[in-house]
ZATI-563460 format. One record per residue (C-alpha): residue in three letters; x negated, z, y; residue number from 1. Coordinates in steps of 0.25 Angstrom, whole numbers, always signed. Layout:
ZATI-563460
@aa ALA east X up Z north Y i NUM
...
This chain:
ZATI-563460
@aa MET east +47 up +77 north +189 i 1
@aa LYS east +55 up +90 north +188 i 2
@aa PHE east +66 up +83 north +180 i 3
@aa LEU east +55 up +78 north +170 i 4
@aa PHE east +50 up +92 north +168 i 5
@aa VAL east +64 up +98 north +166 i 6
@aa LEU east +67 up +87 north +156 i 7
@aa PHE east +55 up +89 north +148 i 8
@aa ALA east +56 up +104 north +148 i 9
@aa ALA east +71 up +102 north +143 i 10
@aa SER east +66 up +93 north +132 i 11
@aa LEU east +56 up +103 north +127 i 12
@aa CYS east +66 up +114 north +126 i 13
@aa ALA east +75 up +105 north +118 i 14
@aa ALA east +64 up +100 north +109 i 15
@aa GLN east +72 up +104 north +97 i 16
@aa GLN east +84 up +97 north +101 i 17
@aa ALA east +77 up +84 north +105 i 18
@aa PRO east +82 up +72 north +97 i 19
@aa ARG east +74 up +66 north +86 i 20
@aa PRO east +63 up +76 north +85 i 21
@aa GLU east +57 up +71 north +72 i 22
@aa TYR east +44 up +63 north +73 i 23
@aa PRO east +49 up +49 north +76 i 24
@aa GLN east +39 up +41 north +68 i 25
@aa PRO east +36 up +48 north +54 i 26
@aa GLN east +27 up +36 north +50 i 27
@aa PHE east +17 up +39 north +60 i 28
@aa GLU east +18 up +54 north +63 i 29
@aa ARG east +8 up +62 north +72 i 30
@aa GLU east +8 up +77 north +73 i 31
@aa GLN east +7 up +78 north +88 i 32
@aa TRP east +19 up +72 north +94 i 33
@aa GLN east +30 up +75 north +104 i 34
@aa SER east +45 up +70 north +104 i 35
@aa LEU east +50 up +65 north +117 i 36
@aa ASN east +64 up +64 north +112 i 37
@aa GLY east +74 up +71 north +120 i 38
@aa PRO east +78 up +70 north +135 i 39
@aa TRP east +72 up +60 north +144 i 40
@aa GLU east +76 up +56 north +158 i 41
@aa PHE east +83 up +43 north +158 i 42
@aa GLU east +88 up +32 north +168 i 43
@aa PHE east +96 up +19 north +167 i 44
@aa ASP east +89 up +8 north +175 i 45
@aa ASP east +100 up -2 north +176 i 46
@aa ALA east +94 up -9 north +188 i 47
@aa ASN east +81 up -10 north +181 i 48
@aa ALA east +74 up -4 north +193 i 49
@aa GLY east +66 up +7 north +186 i 50
@aa LEU east +53 up -2 north +185 i 51
@aa ASP east +53 up -6 north +200 i 52
@aa GLN east +56 up +8 north +204 i 53
@aa ASP east +45 up +14 north +196 i 54
@aa TRP east +54 up +24 north +188 i 55
@aa ALA east +42 up +26 north +178 i 56
@aa SER east +35 up +34 north +189 i 57
@aa GLY east +46 up +44 north +190 i 58
@aa VAL east +51 up +40 north +203 i 59
@aa LYS east +66 up +40 north +198 i 60
@aa LYS east +73 up +52 north +192 i 61
@aa PHE east +81 up +47 north +180 i 62
@aa SER east +95 up +52 north +180 i 63
@aa ARG east +98 up +54 north +165 i 64
@aa THR east +93 up +60 north +153 i 65
@aa ILE east +92 up +54 north +140 i 66
@aa THR east +89 up +59 north +126 i 67
@aa VAL east +78 up +51 north +119 i 68
@aa PRO east +78 up +44 north +109 i 69
@aa PHE east +93 up +40 north +111 i 70
@aa ALA east +96 up +28 north +119 i 71
@aa PHE east +105 up +30 north +131 i 72
@aa GLU east +116 up +23 north +124 i 73
@aa THR east +118 up +34 north +114 i 74
@aa LYS east +125 up +47 north +115 i 75
@aa LEU east +113 up +55 north +110 i 76
@aa SER east +105 up +50 north +122 i 77
@aa GLY east +114 up +58 north +131 i 78
@aa ILE east +118 up +46 north +139 i 79
@aa GLY east +127 up +37 north +130 i 80
@aa ASP east +128 up +25 north +139 i 81
@aa THR east +130 up +12 north +131 i 82
@aa SER east +130 up +3 north +143 i 83
@aa PHE east +119 up -7 north +147 i 84
@aa HIS east +106 up -1 north +153 i 85
@aa PRO east +95 up -10 north +151 i 86
@aa TRP east +84 up -2 north +157 i 87
@aa VAL east +82 up +13 north +155 i 88
@aa TRP east +71 up +24 north +159 i 89
@aa TYR east +67 up +37 north +152 i 90
@aa ARG east +58 up +48 north +157 i 91
@aa ARG east +53 up +61 north +152 i 92
@aa GLY east +41 up +71 north +154 i 93
@aa VAL east +32 up +76 north +143 i 94
@aa THR east +21 up +86 north +142 i 95
@aa LEU east +11 up +84 north +131 i 96
@aa PRO east +7 up +95 north +122 i 97
@aa GLU east -5 up +102 north +125 i 98
@aa GLY east -12 up +98 north +112 i 99
@aa TRP east -11 up +83 north +116 i 100
@aa LYS east -21 up +84 north +127 i 101
@aa ASP east -32 up +74 north +125 i 102
@aa LYS east -23 up +67 north +115 i 103
@aa ARG east -18 up +53 north +115 i 104
@aa VAL east -3 up +53 north +117 i 105
@aa LEU east +6 up +42 north +111 i 106
@aa LEU east +21 up +40 north +116 i 107
@aa HIS east +30 up +34 north +106 i 108
@aa PHE east +44 up +28 north +107 i 109
@aa GLY east +51 up +25 north +94 i 110
@aa ALA east +59 up +14 north +101 i 111
@aa VAL east +64 up +10 north +115 i 112
@aa ASP east +74 up -1 north +116 i 113
@aa TYR east +71 up -12 north +120 i 114
@aa SER east +58 up -12 north +129 i 115
@aa ALA east +51 up +0 north +136 i 116
@aa MET east +41 up +4 north +146 i 117
@aa VAL east +35 up +18 north +145 i 118
@aa TRP east +27 up +25 north +156 i 119
@aa VAL east +20 up +39 north +156 i 120
@aa ASN east +18 up +46 north +169 i 121
@aa GLY east +22 up +33 north +176 i 122
@aa ARG east +12 up +24 north +169 i 123
@aa LEU east +16 up +13 north +160 i 124
@aa ALA east +12 up +17 north +146 i 125
@aa GLY east +18 up +5 north +138 i 126
@aa THR east +29 up -4 north +136 i 127
@aa HIS east +37 up -9 north +123 i 128
@aa VAL east +47 up -20 north +119 i 129
@aa GLY east +56 up -18 north +107 i 130
@aa GLY east +67 up -9 north +105 i 131
@aa SER east +65 up -5 north +91 i 132
@aa THR east +50 up -2 north +90 i 133
@aa PRO east +41 up +10 north +95 i 134
@aa ILE east +33 up +12 north +108 i 135
@aa ASN east +20 up +19 north +106 i 136
@aa LEU east +11 up +22 north +118 i 137
@aa ASP east -2 up +29 north +120 i 138
@aa ILE east +1 up +36 north +133 i 139
@aa THR east -11 up +45 north +134 i 140
@aa ARG east -17 up +39 north +147 i 141
@aa HIS east -4 up +41 north +154 i 142
@aa LEU east -3 up +56 north +152 i 143
@aa LYS east -6 up +67 north +161 i 144
@aa ALA east -6 up +82 north +160 i 145
@aa GLY east +7 up +89 north +161 i 146
@aa GLU east +20 up +82 north +160 i 147
@aa ASN east +20 up +67 north +157 i 148
@aa VAL east +32 up +57 north +160 i 149
@aa ILE east +36 up +46 north +151 i 150
@aa THR east +45 up +35 north +156 i 151
@aa VAL east +52 up +24 north +148 i 152
@aa ARG east +59 up +12 north +153 i 153
@aa ALA east +67 up +5 north +142 i 154
@aa GLU east +73 up -9 north +144 i 155
@aa ASP east +84 up -15 north +134 i 156
@aa SER east +92 up -27 north +138 i 157
@aa PRO east +106 up -24 north +132 i 158
@aa THR east +110 up -38 north +132 i 159
@aa ASP east +97 up -46 north +128 i 160
@aa ARG east +100 up -52 north +114 i 161
@aa PHE east +86 up -58 north +113 i 162
@aa GLN east +81 up -43 north +112 i 163
@aa PRO east +81 up -36 north +99 i 164
@aa ARG east +92 up -27 north +99 i 165
@aa GLY east +99 up -25 north +85 i 166
@aa LYS east +113 up -20 north +86 i 167
@aa GLN east +113 up -16 north +100 i 168
@aa TYR east +124 up -24 north +107 i 169
@aa TRP east +121 up -32 north +120 i 170
@aa GLU east +136 up -30 north +125 i 171
@aa PRO east +140 up -17 north +131 i 172
@aa LYS east +149 up -12 north +120 i 173
@aa SER east +145 up -12 north +105 i 174
@aa ARG east +153 up -22 north +96 i 175
@aa GLY east +153 up -28 north +82 i 176
@aa ILE east +139 up -26 north +76 i 177
@aa PHE east +132 up -22 north +89 i 178
@aa TYR east +131 up -8 north +94 i 179
@aa THR east +126 up +1 north +106 i 180
@aa ARG east +113 up -3 north +112 i 181
@aa THR east +100 up +6 north +112 i 182
@aa THR east +92 up +6 north +125 i 183
@aa GLY east +79 up +13 north +127 i 184
@aa ILE east +72 up +24 north +119 i 185
@aa TRP east +79 up +25 north +106 i 186
@aa GLN east +69 up +31 north +96 i 187
@aa SER east +60 up +44 north +98 i 188
@aa VAL east +49 up +46 north +108 i 189
@aa TRP east +37 up +54 north +105 i 190
@aa LEU east +23 up +57 north +109 i 191
@aa GLU east +11 up +59 north +100 i 192
@aa ALA east -4 up +64 north +102 i 193
@aa THR east -16 up +57 north +95 i 194
@aa GLY east -31 up +57 north +97 i 195
@aa PRO east -39 up +47 north +105 i 196
@aa SER east -37 up +36 north +94 i 197
@aa TYR east -25 up +36 north +85 i 198
@aa LEU east -17 up +28 north +75 i 199
@aa GLU east -7 up +18 north +80 i 200
@aa ARG east -1 up +15 north +67 i 201
@aa VAL east -4 up +15 north +52 i 202
@aa ARG east +1 up +4 north +43 i 203
@aa ILE east +4 up +9 north +29 i 204
@aa THR east +4 up -1 north +17 i 205
@aa PRO east +6 up +5 north +3 i 206
@aa ASN east +5 up -2 north -10 i 207
@aa LEU east +12 up +2 north -23 i 208
@aa ASN east -2 up +3 north -30 i 209
@aa GLY east -5 up +15 north -21 i 210
@aa THR east -13 up +9 north -10 i 211
@aa VAL east -9 up +11 north +4 i 212
@aa ARG east -15 up +4 north +16 i 213
@aa PHE east -16 up +11 north +30 i 214
@aa ASP east -18 up +2 north +42 i 215
@aa ALA east -20 up +10 north +55 i 216
@aa ARG east -20 up +5 north +70 i 217
@aa ILE east -28 up +14 north +79 i 218
@aa ALA east -26 up +16 north +94 i 219
@aa HIS east -39 up +18 north +103 i 220
@aa PRO east -48 up +16 north +91 i 221
@aa LYS east -63 up +19 north +90 i 222
@aa ASP east -74 up +17 north +81 i 223
@aa GLY east -75 up +25 north +68 i 224
@aa LEU east -60 up +31 north +67 i 225
@aa ARG east -55 up +33 north +53 i 226
@aa LEU east -41 up +32 north +48 i 227
@aa HIS east -39 up +43 north +37 i 228
@aa ALA east -26 up +43 north +29 i 229
@aa ARG east -21 up +54 north +19 i 230
@aa VAL east -9 up +50 north +10 i 231
@aa THR east -1 up +61 north +4 i 232
@aa PHE east +11 up +62 north -6 i 233
@aa GLY east +18 up +75 north -7 i 234
@aa GLY east +8 up +82 north +1 i 235
@aa LYS east -4 up +78 north -8 i 236
@aa VAL east -15 up +69 north -3 i 237
@aa VAL east -15 up +56 north -12 i 238
@aa ALA east -24 up +47 north -4 i 239
@aa ALA east -33 up +48 north +8 i 240
@aa GLY east -44 up +40 north +15 i 241
@aa GLU east -49 up +34 north +28 i 242
@aa SER east -55 up +22 north +35 i 243
@aa THR east -63 up +19 north +47 i 244
@aa SER east -55 up +11 north +58 i 245
@aa GLU east -59 up -2 north +64 i 246
@aa GLY east -55 up -3 north +78 i 247
@aa PRO east -40 up +0 north +79 i 248
@aa ARG east -37 up -1 north +64 i 249
@aa ALA east -40 up +7 north +52 i 250
@aa GLY east -36 up +3 north +37 i 251
@aa LEU east -36 up +12 north +25 i 252
@aa ALA east -31 up +10 north +11 i 253
@aa LEU east -28 up +22 north +1 i 254
@aa ALA east -23 up +23 north -13 i 255
@aa VAL east -13 up +32 north -19 i 256
@aa THR east -13 up +34 north -34 i 257
@aa GLY east +1 up +32 north -41 i 258
@aa PRO east +9 up +31 north -28 i 259
@aa LEU east +24 up +34 north -28 i 260
@aa GLN east +32 up +23 north -23 i 261
@aa TRP east +42 up +23 north -11 i 262
@aa TYR east +56 up +19 north -16 i 263
@aa VAL east +71 up +20 north -14 i 264
@aa ASN east +74 up +35 north -15 i 265
@aa GLN east +59 up +37 north -19 i 266
@aa PRO east +53 up +39 north -6 i 267
@aa ASN east +39 up +42 north -10 i 268
@aa LEU east +31 up +43 north +3 i 269
@aa TYR east +16 up +45 north +5 i 270
@aa ASP east +12 up +53 north +18 i 271
@aa VAL east -1 up +49 north +25 i 272
@aa THR east -8 up +55 north +36 i 273
@aa PHE east -17 up +46 north +45 i 274
@aa GLU east -29 up +51 north +53 i 275
@aa LEU east -37 up +44 north +63 i 276
@aa ARG east -51 up +51 north +63 i 277
@aa ASP east -63 up +50 north +72 i 278
@aa GLY east -73 up +57 north +64 i 279
@aa ALA east -68 up +71 north +61 i 280
@aa LYS east -57 up +70 north +72 i 281
@aa VAL east -43 up +66 north +69 i 282
@aa LEU east -38 up +57 north +80 i 283
@aa ASP east -24 up +55 north +75 i 284
@aa ARG east -16 up +59 north +63 i 285
@aa VAL east -3 up +52 north +59 i 286
@aa ARG east +6 up +55 north +47 i 287
@aa SER east +14 up +44 north +40 i 288
@aa TYR east +19 up +40 north +26 i 289
@aa TYR east +21 up +28 north +17 i 290
@aa GLY east +27 up +24 north +4 i 291
@aa TYR east +23 up +15 north -8 i 292
@aa ARG east +34 up +4 north -7 i 293
@aa GLU east +34 up -11 north -10 i 294
@aa VAL east +45 up -21 north -7 i 295
@aa THR east +45 up -35 north -14 i 296
@aa THR east +55 up -45 north -19 i 297
@aa GLU east +56 up -53 north -32 i 298
@aa ASN east +67 up -62 north -38 i 299
@aa GLY east +77 up -59 north -28 i 300
@aa ARG east +75 up -43 north -29 i 301
@aa ILE east +69 up -33 north -20 i 302
@aa PHE east +58 up -24 north -26 i 303
@aa ILE east +53 up -11 north -20 i 304
@aa ASN east +41 up -6 north -27 i 305
@aa GLY east +43 up -16 north -38 i 306
@aa ARG east +57 up -11 north -41 i 307
@aa PRO east +69 up -20 north -39 i 308
@aa THR east +77 up -13 north -28 i 309
@aa TYR east +91 up -17 north -24 i 310
@aa LEU east +93 up -14 north -9 i 311
@aa LYS east +105 up -6 north -6 i 312
@aa MET east +104 up -5 north +9 i 313
@aa VAL east +114 up -1 north +20 i 314
@aa LEU east +114 up -8 north +34 i 315
@aa ASP east +111 up +3 north +44 i 316
@aa GLN east +112 up +1 north +59 i 317
@aa GLY east +105 up +14 north +63 i 318
@aa TYR east +115 up +18 north +74 i 319
@aa TRP east +121 up +31 north +77 i 320
@aa PRO east +133 up +35 north +85 i 321
@aa GLU east +126 up +44 north +95 i 322
@aa SER east +112 up +37 north +95 i 323
@aa THR east +114 up +23 north +91 i 324
@aa LEU east +100 up +17 north +86 i 325
@aa THR east +93 up +31 north +87 i 326
@aa PRO east +95 up +40 north +75 i 327
@aa PRO east +101 up +53 north +81 i 328
@aa SER east +92 up +62 north +72 i 329
@aa ASP east +82 up +61 north +60 i 330
@aa GLU east +93 up +67 north +51 i 331
@aa ALA east +103 up +56 north +55 i 332
@aa ILE east +92 up +46 north +50 i 333
@aa GLN east +91 up +53 north +36 i 334
@aa TYR east +106 up +54 north +35 i 335
@aa ASP east +108 up +39 north +36 i 336
@aa ILE east +98 up +37 north +25 i 337
@aa ARG east +103 up +48 north +16 i 338
@aa MET east +117 up +43 north +17 i 339
@aa THR east +113 up +28 north +15 i 340
@aa LYS east +106 up +33 north +2 i 341
@aa GLU east +118 up +41 north -2 i 342
@aa MET east +127 up +29 north -2 i 343
@aa GLY east +117 up +22 north -12 i 344
@aa PHE east +109 up +13 north -2 i 345
@aa ASN east +94 up +12 north -3 i 346
@aa GLY east +91 up +7 north +11 i 347
@aa ALA east +96 up +3 north +24 i 348
@aa ARG east +95 up -10 north +32 i 349
@aa LYS east +92 up -4 north +46 i 350
@aa HIS east +100 up -15 north +54 i 351
@aa GLN east +95 up -20 north +67 i 352
@aa LYS east +87 up -8 north +70 i 353
@aa VAL east +72 up -3 north +69 i 354
@aa GLU east +75 up +11 north +64 i 355
@aa ASP east +70 up +24 north +69 i 356
@aa PRO east +57 up +27 north +61 i 357
@aa ARG east +63 up +40 north +56 i 358
@aa TYR east +74 up +32 north +49 i 359
@aa LEU east +63 up +24 north +42 i 360
@aa TYR east +55 up +38 north +39 i 361
@aa TRP east +67 up +43 north +32 i 362
@aa ALA east +70 up +30 north +24 i 363
@aa ASP east +55 up +32 north +19 i 364
@aa ARG east +58 up +46 north +16 i 365
@aa MET east +71 up +44 north +9 i 366
@aa GLY east +67 up +31 north +1 i 367
@aa PHE east +77 up +22 north +8 i 368
@aa LEU east +75 up +7 north +10 i 369
@aa VAL east +75 up +1 north +24 i 370
@aa SER east +77 up -13 north +29 i 371
@aa GLY east +70 up -14 north +43 i 372
@aa GLU east +76 up -22 north +54 i 373
@aa ALA east +74 up -25 north +68 i 374
@aa ALA east +84 up -25 north +80 i 375
@aa ASN east +87 up -40 north +82 i 376
@aa ALA east +90 up -48 north +94 i 377
@aa TYR east +101 up -59 north +94 i 378
@aa LEU east +95 up -71 north +101 i 379
@aa PHE east +82 up -78 north +99 i 380
@aa ASP east +71 up -83 north +109 i 381
@aa GLU east +56 up -81 north +110 i 382
@aa ASP east +57 up -68 north +117 i 383
@aa TYR east +66 up -62 north +106 i 384
@aa ALA east +56 up -67 north +95 i 385
@aa ALA east +44 up -61 north +102 i 386
@aa ARG east +51 up -47 north +104 i 387
@aa PHE east +57 up -47 north +90 i 388
@aa THR east +44 up -50 north +84 i 389
@aa ARG east +36 up -40 north +91 i 390
@aa GLU east +46 up -29 north +88 i 391
@aa TRP east +46 up -33 north +73 i 392
@aa MET east +31 up -31 north +73 i 393
@aa GLU east +33 up -17 north +79 i 394
@aa ILE east +44 up -14 north +69 i 395
@aa VAL east +35 up -17 north +57 i 396
@aa GLU east +24 up -9 north +63 i 397
@aa ARG east +32 up +3 north +65 i 398
@aa ASP east +39 up +3 north +51 i 399
@aa TYR east +29 up -3 north +42 i 400
@aa ASN east +26 up +10 north +35 i 401
@aa HIS east +40 up +13 north +30 i 402
@aa PRO east +42 up +11 north +15 i 403
@aa SER east +57 up +12 north +17 i 404
@aa ILE east +57 up -2 north +25 i 405
@aa ILE east +57 up -13 north +14 i 406
@aa MET east +61 up -25 north +22 i 407
@aa TRP east +61 up -30 north +36 i 408
@aa VAL east +73 up -38 north +43 i 409
@aa PRO east +69 up -44 north +56 i 410
@aa ILE east +82 up -52 north +59 i 411
@aa ASN east +96 up -49 north +55 i 412
@aa GLU east +107 up -60 north +55 i 413
@aa SER east +99 up -70 north +64 i 414
@aa TRP east +99 up -60 north +75 i 415
@aa GLY east +89 up -65 north +85 i 416
@aa VAL east +89 up -79 north +78 i 417
@aa PRO east +103 up -83 north +80 i 418
@aa ASN east +100 up -98 north +78 i 419
@aa VAL east +91 up -99 north +66 i 420
@aa ARG east +92 up -114 north +66 i 421
@aa ASP east +82 up -113 north +78 i 422
@aa PRO east +68 up -114 north +71 i 423
@aa ARG east +63 up -104 north +80 i 424
@aa GLN east +73 up -93 north +75 i 425
@aa GLN east +69 up -97 north +61 i 426
@aa TYR east +55 up -95 north +64 i 427
@aa HIS east +58 up -82 north +70 i 428
@aa LEU east +64 up -77 north +57 i 429
@aa MET east +53 up -82 north +48 i 430
@aa ALA east +42 up -77 north +58 i 431
@aa ASN east +49 up -63 north +58 i 432
@aa TYR east +47 up -63 north +43 i 433
@aa MET east +33 up -68 north +43 i 434
@aa LEU east +29 up -58 north +54 i 435
@aa ILE east +35 up -46 north +47 i 436
@aa LYS east +28 up -50 north +34 i 437
@aa SER east +15 up -51 north +41 i 438
@aa LEU east +17 up -37 north +46 i 439
@aa ASP east +23 up -31 north +34 i 440
@aa PRO east +22 up -39 north +20 i 441
@aa THR east +27 up -26 north +13 i 442
@aa ARG east +42 up -28 north +16 i 443
@aa LEU east +53 up -38 north +14 i 444
@aa VAL east +58 up -46 north +26 i 445
@aa ILE east +71 up -53 north +29 i 446
@aa ASP east +70 up -64 north +38 i 447
@aa ASN east +85 up -64 north +43 i 448
@aa ASP east +94 up -54 north +37 i 449
@aa GLY east +108 up -59 north +34 i 450
@aa TRP east +108 up -74 north +35 i 451
@aa GLU east +100 up -86 north +40 i 452
@aa HIS east +87 up -84 north +32 i 453
@aa THR east +75 up -92 north +32 i 454
@aa ASP east +68 up -92 north +18 i 455
@aa THR east +57 up -83 north +24 i 456
@aa THR east +63 up -69 north +19 i 457
@aa ASP east +60 up -59 north +9 i 458
@aa VAL east +75 up -55 north +7 i 459
@aa PHE east +87 up -63 north +9 i 460
@aa GLY east +96 up -54 north +17 i 461
@aa PHE east +111 up -58 north +19 i 462
@aa HIS east +123 up -52 north +25 i 463
@aa ASP east +137 up -54 north +19 i 464
@aa TYR east +149 up -46 north +23 i 465
@aa ALA east +158 up -51 north +11 i 466
@aa LYS east +171 up -43 north +11 i 467
@aa THR east +172 up -41 north -4 i 468
@aa GLY east +163 up -41 north -16 i 469
@aa GLU east +170 up -53 north -21 i 470
@aa MET east +166 up -61 north -9 i 471
@aa LEU east +152 up -56 north -10 i 472
@aa TYR east +150 up -59 north -24 i 473
@aa GLU east +155 up -73 north -24 i 474
@aa LYS east +145 up -76 north -12 i 475
@aa TYR east +133 up -71 north -20 i 476
@aa LYS east +136 up -72 north -35 i 477
@aa ASP east +126 up -83 north -36 i 478
@aa ALA east +115 up -77 north -28 i 479
@aa GLY east +102 up -78 north -35 i 480
@aa LYS east +105 up -90 north -43 i 481
@aa PRO east +97 up -103 north -42 i 482
@aa GLY east +100 up -111 north -30 i 483
@aa TRP east +109 up -100 north -23 i 484
@aa GLN east +108 up -99 north -8 i 485
@aa PRO east +113 up -88 north +0 i 486
@aa PRO east +127 up -91 north +6 i 487
@aa PRO east +130 up -90 north +21 i 488
@aa ASN east +137 up -78 north +27 i 489
@aa GLY east +141 up -81 north +41 i 490
@aa ARG east +128 up -88 north +43 i 491
@aa ALA east +119 up -96 north +34 i 492
@aa ALA east +111 up -88 north +24 i 493
@aa LEU east +99 up -97 north +27 i 494
@aa ILE east +94 up -105 north +39 i 495
@aa PRO east +96 up -120 north +36 i 496
@aa GLY east +83 up -125 north +29 i 497
@aa TYR east +80 up -112 north +22 i 498
@aa SER east +83 up -108 north +8 i 499
@aa TYR east +85 up -95 north +1 i 500
@aa ASN east +71 up -90 north -4 i 501
@aa GLY east +76 up -81 north -16 i 502
@aa SER east +73 up -68 north -9 i 503
@aa PRO east +82 up -56 north -12 i 504
@aa LEU east +96 up -56 north -8 i 505
@aa PHE east +99 up -44 north +1 i 506
@aa LEU east +113 up -43 north +6 i 507
@aa SER east +109 up -36 north +18 i 508
@aa GLU east +123 up -34 north +25 i 509
@aa PHE east +136 up -33 north +17 i 510
@aa GLY east +148 up -24 north +17 i 511
@aa GLY east +151 up -20 north +31 i 512
@aa ILE east +164 up -13 north +26 i 513
@aa ALA east +171 up -6 north +38 i 514
@aa TYR east +179 up +6 north +36 i 515
@aa ILE east +183 up +17 north +47 i 516
@aa ALA east +181 up +30 north +41 i 517
@aa PRO east +192 up +41 north +44 i 518
@aa GLY east +188 up +48 north +57 i 519
@aa SER east +178 up +38 north +62 i 520
@aa ASN east +177 up +35 north +76 i 521
@aa VAL east +175 up +20 north +77 i 522
@aa PRO east +177 up +11 north +89 i 523
@aa ARG east +189 up +2 north +90 i 524
@aa ASP east +181 up -10 north +88 i 525
@aa ALA east +176 up -5 north +75 i 526
@aa TRP east +174 up -16 north +65 i 527
@aa GLY east +168 up -20 north +51 i 528
@aa TYR east +164 up -32 north +43 i 529
@aa ALA east +176 up -38 north +37 i 530
@aa GLY east +186 up -28 north +43 i 531
@aa VAL east +188 up -13 north +42 i 532
@aa GLU east +193 up -7 north +29 i 533
@aa ALA east +205 up +2 north +29 i 534
@aa ASP east +199 up +14 north +22 i 535
@aa GLN east +187 up +19 north +14 i 536
@aa ASN east +192 up +14 north +1 i 537
@aa ALA east +194 up +0 north +6 i 538
@aa ALA east +180 up +0 north +11 i 539
@aa LEU east +174 up +5 north -1 i 540
@aa THR east +182 up -4 north -10 i 541
@aa ARG east +176 up -16 north -2 i 542
@aa LEU east +162 up -10 north -3 i 543
@aa ARG east +163 up -8 north -18 i 544
@aa GLY east +167 up -23 north -20 i 545
@aa LEU east +155 up -28 north -12 i 546
@aa TYR east +145 up -19 north -20 i 547
@aa GLU east +152 up -23 north -33 i 548
@aa ALA east +149 up -38 north -30 i 549
@aa LEU east +135 up -35 north -26 i 550
@aa ALA east +132 up -28 north -39 i 551
@aa LYS east +136 up -42 north -45 i 552
@aa LEU east +126 up -49 north -37 i 553
@aa PRO east +112 up -47 north -43 i 554
@aa ALA east +105 up -57 north -34 i 555
@aa ILE east +107 up -48 north -22 i 556
@aa ALA east +95 up -38 north -20 i 557
@aa GLY east +101 up -29 north -10 i 558
@aa ILE east +112 up -25 north +0 i 559
@aa CYS east +114 up -19 north +13 i 560
@aa TYR east +128 up -13 north +16 i 561
@aa THR east +133 up -14 north +31 i 562
@aa GLN east +132 up -3 north +35 i 563
@aa LEU east +128 up +12 north +35 i 564
@aa THR east +136 up +17 north +47 i 565
@aa ASP east +147 up +12 north +56 i 566
@aa VAL east +140 up +9 north +70 i 567
@aa GLU east +149 up +9 north +82 i 568
@aa GLN east +160 up -1 north +80 i 569
@aa GLU east +154 up -6 north +67 i 570
@aa ILE east +161 up +2 north +55 i 571
@aa ASN east +154 up -4 north +43 i 572
@aa GLY east +147 up +9 north +40 i 573
@aa LEU east +147 up +17 north +27 i 574
@aa MET east +146 up +29 north +37 i 575
@aa THR east +153 up +30 north +50 i 576
@aa TYR east +144 up +29 north +63 i 577
@aa ASP east +142 up +44 north +63 i 578
@aa ARG east +138 up +44 north +48 i 579
@aa LYS east +150 up +49 north +41 i 580
@aa PRO east +151 up +42 north +27 i 581
@aa LYS east +163 up +32 north +25 i 582
@aa PHE east +161 up +32 north +10 i 583
@aa ASP east +157 up +41 north -1 i 584
@aa SER east +142 up +39 north -3 i 585
@aa LYS east +144 up +40 north -18 i 586
@aa SER east +153 up +28 north -18 i 587
@aa LEU east +143 up +20 north -10 i 588
@aa ARG east +132 up +24 north -19 i 589
@aa GLU east +139 up +19 north -31 i 590
@aa LEU east +141 up +6 north -25 i 591
@aa ASN east +126 up +4 north -21 i 592
@aa ASP east +123 up +8 north -35 i 593
@aa LEU east +130 up -5 north -40 i 594
@aa LEU east +118 up -13 north -34 i 595
@aa ARG east +105 up -14 north -41 i 596
C-alpha cells in the first residue's frame, strides 16, 4: 500500500493543479465535497484477467498512472494510447476529512464509458451500464478509519455497433465522420458527505405564472422528515416553504410574484436551497437553480415563452484535440459558448454526445439554447433497445432541470435503426418519443433527426448539404404550402406509410463548408462535405449564398450549421480544432441576422 500512500500524498500536494477542480454538478451542489480528479493508478487488462485474479483486492500493483477525468486515449491523461484496450482498471487511495466522521459518504462518477464496477476497500460498492450517465453510490458501509482504496474496472467494447457509442469509431483509426474512442472514466469523480437521510434528486418544474414545483426523492427515509425550499433572486428571498415527506418522496409547490423569464441572452435564473430536516436538525442541504422557460409550437413555428424564436444553432461535436470528449477546463466550455454567440448563433445542437453538466450550467448562465442528444448505436436488436432506453431515462433524470435544453433528440439519421421498414424499429422510434414525453412533457422531441421520420414528432428535423443557395431554395421554395411533402435527401424524408404532420421545419444540418485555415495542422485525409474550398473568401461566398436562400424560405423555423469546429480529419468547422476562428465573427453574425 506504500505506492497508494505516495500517490495520494502527491495528489494532495498538487491539489491546485488537479484538472477540472470546479464542482462537477452545479444543479445539485453540496458544501462538503472532495474532488478525486488527478492521478490514479491504472492498468490495461487486455487478457480480461483482472476479475479472475481479484485485482480489486489490491493483489496486483498497477504499472501506470493516469490523470482522471481524461480517458487513456487522450494526451491529457498522460497515456495517449488510441489502440484497442477493452478492459481497464483504476485505483487510488483517499483519506476522508475529519469532519466527515459519522456522515454518509457518496461517491460520484460523472460518466464512465461504457460499463463499470466499483469497489471500496475490496468490497463491491456498485455497478453501472451506460457510457454517458452518472454513477452515484453510497459507500458508507464500505469505509474504514484512515486510508480507503477505491478501485474501478471499466469495460468498453471498441467494435460493438449495438452499443451506444456516438462518434467513437469501431475501427482502429479515425475516418470520415468518426473519431477517436473514449474508454473508461471521462468525467469528474468526487465524494460528498451528507446526514443519515439525504436528497437523491429534486425535480424542478416551473410555470410561467410564477409557480414552481419541487419533487424530491429521499434516500434512507424516516417518518416526519421535512423538505424545506428557499428561492432567491439577486440574493433576495422571493419564496420559501416546506412540506412533510411521505416515505421516499416529498413534494412542494411555491409561487414567485412577477417572475422574470429565462430567454435567449436573458438568463434570469432563480437560486434555490433545499434542506432535508428532521425536527430542528438539517440532515442534508443542496443548492440548485431554475429558470422560468416554456417551449411550444404553433403553425409551424417554435415559441419560447410565447415568443416566436428562430433557432440559429450550430452543430457542436464537443471534442477537443488533447482530451476528446472531456472538456479540458471550465474556461474551455465558456469559450466555446461565447464564440458561438459572437458568431450570431443562439444555441448548439450537442451532436451524438451527452454533454458535461458544466456545459449545460454555462448554457443556463449565458442564455444559450441546447438541443440534447444521446450517443447512438448503429445496429438494432432487443439488447440495444433495452440499453438505449435505460440510458435515455437516466439522461432525462440528470438534465431535466436545465432551462437551456429546449428539445430532446434521441436518434440521429436512423443510427441504431438502420432498417426502418422493420416494424420493430418504427416502434422503437415512436416508443422513444412517447417515453421521453412521459418523463418530460415540457420539451420538444424529434423522433429521428435528419430523415425517415414517423408522424410522431414535435419538430421535423431534416439534413441537407446543398452546395449552393440556389439549390437549397429550389428544393424548399414551396415548403409550407398545402399538400407539400418534405423531399428526400439521400434517404426518404418519411418512412413509407407516414405523412408530414405539419410540425416546424428545422434544417438541423446544413453547410458543412470545408476550408483549411492557413497554418492549420490537419491530417492528410482531411475532408469536408461537397469538397474543400480553396480559401476563406470562397468558403464565405458559399456560406453567404446559403444564408441568403434561407432568408427567402419563411416556412423554415430554424437552422443548425455544420459545424462549430474541425474535429480530427473533419474540417467543416467555423473554427479550427484548437479553437482558432476561421472567419471574422462579425461577418457570421451578419449572416445569422438575416434569419428571423
